[in-house]
N, C-alpha and C positions, 0 to 999 in steps of 0.2 A: 551284454550291452555295456558300452563305455559310460562312465559317469563323468560328464564334462565338468561338473562342479568340483569333484575331487581332483581332476586333472588341472583345473585352473588354480585351485588352492595349492596343489603340489608345486606348480610353477612359481607361484608367488613366494612360497616358503623356500624353494631352491634359490631364488634370486636373493632373498634376504640372507640365507646362509653363505652365499658367495660374496656378501658385502654390499649388495645393492641396498640403497636406502631411499625408498620412494617417498619417505616423509620429509626429505630435504628439498624443499622448494622446487617441485617439478614444473613450475609455471614460469611464464615470462612476464616482464613488466609491460610488454607490448600487447595491447588489446587485440584479440583475434588470433594470437599465436600460442594459445595454451591447450586447447582441446584437440586431441588427435582427430583427424578427419580423412575421409577418403579423397584422394587427390583427383579423381575423375569426377565424382558426383558432388564433392564438397560437403557431403553429409557427415556430420560429426559422429564419431563412435560414442557408444554409451555403455553404461554398466561396467562390468569387470574389464571390458576391452580397454577402457580409458587407463586403468591401472596397469594392465599388461603392456600397453603401448608406451606409457610413461616409463616403465621399467626398461623396455627396449630402447627408448630414446636416450637412456643413460650412456649409450654407445657414442654420443656426441653429435648426433644429427641436429642441424640448425632449425629444421622445420618439422612440425608434427603431421606431415602428409604421407599417407600410405596408399598402396594399391596392390592388387593381386598380380600374379605372374601374367595371367591372361589379359588383365586390363593394361598392363605395360605393353604387351605385344600389340593389342588392338589400337593403342594410342600411337603406335609407330616406333616405340622404343623397345628396350629389353632390360632384364635384370642382369647385372654383371655376373660373370662366371665366378662361382665360389661363394657368392653371398648367401647368407642364411636368413630366412624370413622369421616372422613372429606369428604364432598361431593366435587367432581370434575366434570368437564364437558368434554365430548368428542365431538369434532366438526369435521365433515367431509362433503365434497362436493360429492354428489352422482350424477352420470350421468345416468339419466332415459331415456332409449331408448324406442322408439315406432316403430310401423311398418313403419311409414313414418319418415324418417330420419330428415325431416324438423321440426317435432314435438318433437325431442329430446331436453331435457333441463337439466340444473344443478339445483339440489334441495339441500339446506343445511339440514344437519341432526345433531341434538344435542341429546346427551344422558347424563344422570347424573349417576355417579357411586359413591359409598362410598369406600374410601380407608383407610387403617390402616398403621400406622408406624410399622416397623419391631419390635420395642420395645414394641408394644402392643400385640405381638404374642409370642407363645411358640412352640418349636419343629421344627422350621425352619432349614433347612440345613445351614451350615456355609456360603456357597457361596451366600445365599440369605440374611441371617441375618447380615453378616458382612458388614462393610462399604467398598466401593470400594477402591482399593489400591490408595495411593496418587500418583499423577502424578509427574514424575521426572522433576522438574523445569529446570534442565540444558538442557534437550531435547527440552523443549518448547523454551527456550532462543536461542538455536542454530537455530531452525526453524524460530524464529522471526528475528534473525540477517540475515538469508538467504533471508527471505521475504523482509526485509528492503532494503537490497542491490539490489535485483532484481527489486523492484518496486519504489525505492527511497522514500519510505514512511517514514515519520517522526514519529517513534514509540518511546514513552517515557515510561519507566517502573518505577513505584513508589513502595514504600514499604507499604504493607497491605492497599492499597487504592483502592476503586472501580474505 
């Protein structure tokens, strides 16, 4: 059985040995343009997939939107010939039921998928290929001020700092 954790660790180490430096500001100053997300569902990737996709994004892609080969086809586009995808892992806890409720258990499930940046594809609809609209920072600020007052939290906002 494959050890996905070892595979992911080995990929990160290989990137570092090739000179990739994920610690050099892999985020954008534009709100909403930082976290890799699925281009079809707009669901953000999480866990080690964020690091893996940040490493992949060092290839110079402008937007952090990814999709599977099948999602590209289903959307009416295709992955360009010769493009190489990035492997990500999907982790889920499955509740396995048995006839005897006492024997029910939680089983971890891991699957590996290959995803492609939207810039590796052609023919995708604009809604999938385009970067998500920038978040209106004034709306965020208003919500933060309201949250700060309600919770008495000490929230400090810096300029283009993580």
